[in-house]
C-alpha positions in Angstrom: 30.0 120.1 158.1 30.6 121.6 154.7 33.9 123.3 153.9 34.1 126.4 151.7 37.1 127.6 149.9 37.5 131.3 150.1 39.7 132.7 147.3 42.7 134.6 148.4 42.7 137.8 146.5 44.8 140.9 146.1 43.8 144.3 144.9 46.2 145.5 142.2 46.1 149.1 141.0 46.1 149.3 137.3 46.9 153.1 137.2 50.3 152.5 138.7 53.8 152.0 137.2 54.0 148.9 139.4 50.9 147.1 137.9 52.7 144.5 135.9 55.2 143.7 138.6 52.4 143.4 141.2 50.5 141.1 138.9 53.5 138.9 138.4 54.0 138.9 142.2 50.4 137.9 142.9 50.8 135.0 140.5 54.1 133.9 141.9 52.9 134.1 145.5 49.9 131.8 144.6 47.0 134.2 145.0 43.7 132.7 143.8 42.4 135.9 142.2 42.8 139.6 142.0 40.7 142.8 142.2 41.4 144.9 139.2 41.7 148.4 140.7 41.3 151.2 138.2 40.6 153.8 140.9 44.2 154.6 141.8 44.5 157.8 139.7 41.0 159.3 140.2 42.3 162.5 141.7 44.6 163.1 138.7 42.5 163.2 135.5 45.5 163.4 133.2 47.1 160.3 134.8 43.7 158.6 134.8 43.2 159.3 131.0 46.8 158.1 130.3 46.1 154.7 131.9 42.6 154.3 130.5 44.0 154.5 127.0 45.8 151.2 127.8 43.1 149.5 129.8 42.8 146.6 127.3 46.5 145.9 127.6 46.3 145.6 131.3 43.2 143.4 131.1 45.1 141.1 128.6 47.9 140.8 131.1 45.5 139.7 133.8 43.9 137.1 131.4 47.3 135.8 130.5 48.3 135.6 134.1 45.4 133.2 134.6 44.1 134.9 137.7 40.3 135.2 138.0 39.0 138.7 138.7 36.8 139.0 141.8 35.8 142.6 141.1 36.8 145.8 139.4 37.2 148.9 141.5 35.8 151.8 139.5 36.5 155.4 140.1 34.5 157.4 142.6 34.2 160.9 143.9 32.5 164.0 142.5 33.7 163.5 138.9 32.2 160.0 138.9 29.1 160.6 141.0 26.0 159.1 139.3 23.8 161.0 141.7 24.7 164.5 140.6 21.7 166.9 140.5 22.7 168.4 137.2 21.1 166.1 134.6 23.7 166.7 131.9 26.6 166.1 134.3 24.8 163.0 135.7 24.3 161.6 132.2 27.9 162.1 131.4 29.0 160.3 134.5 26.6 157.4 133.8 28.1 157.1 130.3 31.6 157.0 131.7 30.6 154.2 134.1 28.9 152.3 131.4 32.0 152.6 129.2 34.2 151.3 131.9 31.9 148.3 132.6 31.7 147.5 128.9 35.5 147.7 128.4 36.2 145.5 131.5 33.5 142.9 130.7 36.0 140.5 129.2 37.4 140.0 132.7 33.9 138.6 133.6 33.6 139.8 137.2 30.0 140.9 136.6 
């Protein structure tokens, strides 16, 4: 019988004042990996924009913590819907999603 190691992971909301503390706690408690959650503020565009300006700083903290990233939770809902019927709106959403994927690529979850 073959044994498989399943990584113990914790979702950590980047768009939260508690991000750095939660990241330190995950490291301290021995989690194997994290989910980098950038969805937390999707209902508040001003807050979302504030945190997205500092996305690279948060990613650097994750890299320095040495925790692999299982996945990145990207925003959802109407402002992020890549299936919008309006072509211009849909293209704008697709570009936002591409930008997030490109910016978070250094975490190598893809």
